[in-house]
C-alpha positions as CSV (number, residue, x, y, z in Angstrom):
1,M,232.9,-160.2,94.4
2,K,232.3,-159.4,98.1
3,I,228.7,-158.8,98.4
4,A,227.3,-156.8,101.8
5,L,223.9,-157.0,102.0
6,I,222.3,-154.1,103.9
7,G,218.4,-155.3,104.2
8,Y,217.3,-158.9,104.2
9,G,214.0,-159.0,103.5
10,K,212.6,-160.8,100.5
11,M,214.6,-158.5,97.8
12,G,217.6,-159.0,99.8
13,Q,217.5,-162.7,100.0
14,A,216.5,-163.0,96.2
15,I,219.8,-161.0,95.6
16,E,221.4,-163.1,97.7
17,K,220.5,-166.7,95.4
18,V,221.3,-164.9,92.2
19,A,224.6,-163.3,93.8
20,V,225.8,-166.7,95.2
21,A,224.4,-168.4,91.6
22,K,226.9,-166.2,90.2
23,G,229.9,-167.1,92.1
24,H,230.0,-163.9,93.7
25,E,230.3,-164.1,98.5
26,I,228.0,-162.4,100.8
27,V,230.3,-161.0,103.6
28,L,228.0,-159.0,105.4
29,K,223.9,-159.4,106.1
30,I,222.3,-156.8,107.7
31,D,218.7,-156.2,108.8
32,V,216.9,-154.7,111.9
33,N,218.3,-157.4,114.5
34,N,222.0,-156.2,113.9
35,A,221.4,-153.0,112.6
36,H,224.4,-151.8,115.2
37,E,226.7,-153.7,113.1
38,L,226.5,-151.6,110.0
39,N,229.9,-149.7,110.2
40,A,232.9,-148.9,108.8
41,A,235.1,-152.5,109.7
42,H,232.3,-154.7,108.5
43,L,231.8,-152.9,105.7
44,Q,235.3,-152.3,104.1
45,K,235.5,-156.6,104.3
46,A,232.7,-155.9,101.3
47,D,233.9,-154.7,97.3
48,V,230.4,-153.3,97.5
49,A,227.4,-153.0,99.2
50,I,223.7,-152.9,97.9
51,E,221.2,-151.9,100.3
52,F,217.4,-152.7,100.0
53,T,215.9,-151.0,103.3
54,G,213.6,-148.2,103.5
55,P,212.4,-144.7,103.2
56,H,213.6,-144.4,107.2
57,S,216.6,-145.8,106.9
58,A,217.7,-145.2,103.6
59,F,219.8,-142.1,103.7
60,S,221.8,-143.2,106.3
61,N,222.5,-146.7,105.3
62,V,223.8,-145.1,101.9
63,M,225.4,-142.1,103.9
64,Q,227.6,-145.2,106.0
65,C,229.2,-147.2,103.0
66,I,230.5,-143.6,101.4
67,N,231.9,-142.6,104.2
68,S,233.3,-146.1,104.5
69,G,234.5,-146.1,101.3
70,T,232.5,-148.9,100.1
71,P,230.7,-148.7,96.9
72,V,227.1,-149.2,97.0
73,I,224.0,-150.0,95.2
74,C,220.7,-148.6,96.4
75,G,217.2,-149.7,95.3
76,S,215.3,-148.0,97.7
77,T,212.8,-145.6,97.5
78,G,211.0,-143.0,99.2
79,W,214.1,-140.8,100.5
80,L,215.2,-138.8,97.5
81,A,214.6,-135.2,99.5
82,K,217.7,-136.3,100.9
83,W,219.5,-136.8,97.4
84,H,221.7,-133.9,97.1
85,A,223.4,-134.5,100.7
86,I,224.3,-138.1,99.5
87,E,225.2,-136.6,95.7
88,A,227.5,-134.3,97.8
89,A,229.2,-136.5,100.1
90,C,229.4,-139.1,97.5
91,I,232.0,-136.1,95.2
92,Q,233.7,-135.1,98.2
93,Q,234.5,-138.9,99.0
94,K,235.7,-139.8,95.9
95,G,232.7,-142.9,96.3
96,S,231.2,-144.7,94.0
97,L,227.3,-145.0,93.7
98,I,224.6,-146.4,92.1
99,Y,221.0,-145.3,92.9
100,A,218.0,-146.5,91.0
101,S,213.8,-146.2,91.9
102,N,213.9,-150.2,89.9
103,F,217.5,-152.0,88.9
104,S,214.5,-154.3,86.5
105,I,216.6,-155.1,83.4
106,G,212.8,-154.8,82.0
107,V,211.5,-151.7,83.9
108,N,214.6,-149.7,82.8
109,L,213.8,-150.8,79.0
110,F,210.5,-149.6,80.0
111,F,212.0,-146.3,80.8
112,E,213.1,-145.8,77.0
113,L,210.2,-146.6,75.6
114,N,207.7,-144.0,78.1
115,K,210.3,-141.3,76.9
116,F,210.1,-142.4,73.3
117,L,206.1,-142.4,73.7
118,A,206.0,-139.4,75.4
119,H,207.8,-137.2,73.4
120,L,205.6,-138.7,70.5
121,M,202.7,-137.9,72.5
122,K,203.3,-133.9,73.2
123,Q,202.2,-132.9,69.6
124,H,198.9,-134.3,70.5
125,P,197.3,-132.9,73.7
126,E,193.7,-134.7,72.5
127,Y,195.4,-137.5,74.6
128,E,195.2,-137.3,78.3
129,V,197.7,-139.4,80.2
130,T,197.3,-141.5,83.5
131,I,200.2,-143.6,85.3
132,T,198.8,-147.1,87.4
133,E,200.9,-148.6,89.6
134,I,199.9,-151.9,91.1
135,H,202.4,-153.4,94.2
136,H,201.6,-155.8,97.1
137,T,200.7,-154.7,100.2
138,Q,203.9,-154.5,102.1
139,K,205.5,-152.0,100.0
140,K,205.8,-148.9,102.1
141,D,205.5,-145.6,99.8
142,A,202.8,-144.9,97.3
143,P,203.5,-143.9,94.7
144,S,206.4,-146.3,93.6
145,G,209.7,-145.2,93.2
146,T,209.1,-146.1,89.6
147,A,205.9,-144.3,89.1
148,I,207.3,-140.9,90.1
149,S,210.5,-141.5,87.3
150,L,207.7,-142.8,84.6
151,A,205.8,-139.5,85.6
152,E,209.5,-137.3,85.7
153,Q,210.2,-138.8,82.3
154,I,207.0,-137.7,81.1
155,M,206.6,-134.3,82.1
156,Q,209.8,-133.6,80.7
157,E,208.7,-134.5,77.3
158,I,205.0,-133.0,77.6
159,P,205.3,-129.3,79.3
160,S,202.0,-128.7,79.8
161,K,202.1,-131.3,82.9
162,K,203.5,-129.4,85.4
163,K,203.0,-132.0,88.4
164,W,202.3,-135.4,89.4
165,V,199.6,-136.3,92.2
166,N,198.6,-139.1,93.6
167,T,194.9,-139.1,92.9
168,I,192.6,-139.0,90.2
169,T,192.6,-135.3,88.4
170,N,190.3,-133.5,86.4
171,L,193.2,-130.5,86.2
172,A,194.8,-129.8,82.7
173,D,198.7,-129.4,84.0
174,E,198.3,-132.4,86.6
175,L,199.3,-136.0,85.9
176,S,197.2,-138.3,87.6
177,I,199.4,-141.4,89.5
178,I,197.5,-144.2,91.1
179,S,198.2,-146.6,93.5
180,E,196.8,-150.1,93.9
181,R,198.0,-152.6,96.9
182,I,197.1,-155.9,95.9
183,D,198.1,-159.4,97.1
184,P,200.4,-160.8,95.5
185,A,201.5,-158.6,93.3
186,P,205.9,-157.9,92.4
187,G,204.8,-155.1,90.4
188,T,203.2,-153.6,87.6
189,H,203.3,-150.2,85.9
190,K,200.8,-149.2,83.3
191,I,200.9,-145.7,81.1
192,L,197.8,-145.0,79.6
193,Y,197.1,-142.3,77.1
194,H,193.1,-142.2,76.3
195,S,191.3,-140.1,74.2
196,T,187.2,-140.0,72.5
197,I,188.4,-141.6,70.1
198,D,190.9,-144.4,71.6
199,D,193.5,-145.3,73.8
200,I,197.0,-145.9,73.7
201,E,198.8,-147.8,76.6
202,I,202.3,-149.5,77.4
203,V,202.5,-152.2,80.5
204,H,205.5,-153.6,82.4
205,T,204.4,-156.8,84.6
206,A,207.0,-158.2,87.1
207,H,206.5,-161.8,87.8
208,S,208.6,-162.0,90.7
209,R,211.9,-160.4,92.8
210,M,214.0,-162.0,90.4
211,G,214.4,-160.0,87.6
212,F,215.2,-156.7,90.1
213,A,217.4,-159.0,91.9
214,D,219.3,-159.8,88.4
215,G,219.8,-156.1,87.7
216,A,220.9,-155.3,91.4
217,V,224.4,-157.8,90.9
218,L,224.3,-156.6,87.3
219,A,224.8,-152.9,89.0
220,A,227.1,-153.9,91.4
221,E,229.7,-155.9,89.0
222,F,229.7,-152.6,87.0
223,L,230.6,-150.4,89.9
224,I,233.5,-152.3,90.9
225,G,236.9,-150.1,90.1
226,K,234.4,-147.2,89.0
227,Q,234.6,-143.6,91.1
228,G,231.3,-141.7,90.9
229,I,227.6,-141.6,90.5
230,F,226.1,-143.6,87.4
231,T,222.7,-145.1,86.7
232,M,221.5,-147.8,85.0
233,K,221.2,-146.2,81.9
234,D,225.0,-146.6,82.1
235,V,224.6,-149.9,83.5
236,L,223.0,-150.8,80.5
237,G,225.0,-149.3,77.8
238,L,221.3,-146.8,77.1
239,H,223.3,-143.8,76.3
């Protein structure tokens, strides 16, 4: 498999290590110094592109891949206000896309656990739910995309929660997401259900970026030869 890496920071370098170890070839590396090389001619040399940049550039990068006919894996967060435009372009161009707020296999299993626990807890309003996410200080967005995904899952199961807020709140219809930035911290997400009697808590802690890199390469392998928009649930057979 020939891979174009869009974003060659710590995450891109971790993906490269995993991909090369699995016998894949990196045919294009894009970072801030050669962003002008992100074009159809270069992208079409790759079987798939893996995009990990940031909220400022993800939309245009993914759109460039779709318009170039290159299947794309995107792990950048903080840009989903423009998701519908990407979705429409992918359908129109008959493209291939996997977006995930987190590609870690463990986190995606954690998503399933989060949904199941929220389903159980909706019958017990005496418990107040809070999300805490901890990341390194270089992370550009807060709350994390993973924390937002967790919050959206909880709100689907617990209708009394109407929106999430990135602060501590006492309003019954708001779900608190508390963001902490501490070095070094690849990523921790905690879901706490608190009552006057007891607490129930589930936690996922990443030990390194390699879990995210493994999942991104696995997603790229899955996407080859497919058309449409997929999620990590498809990749991991979690439907």
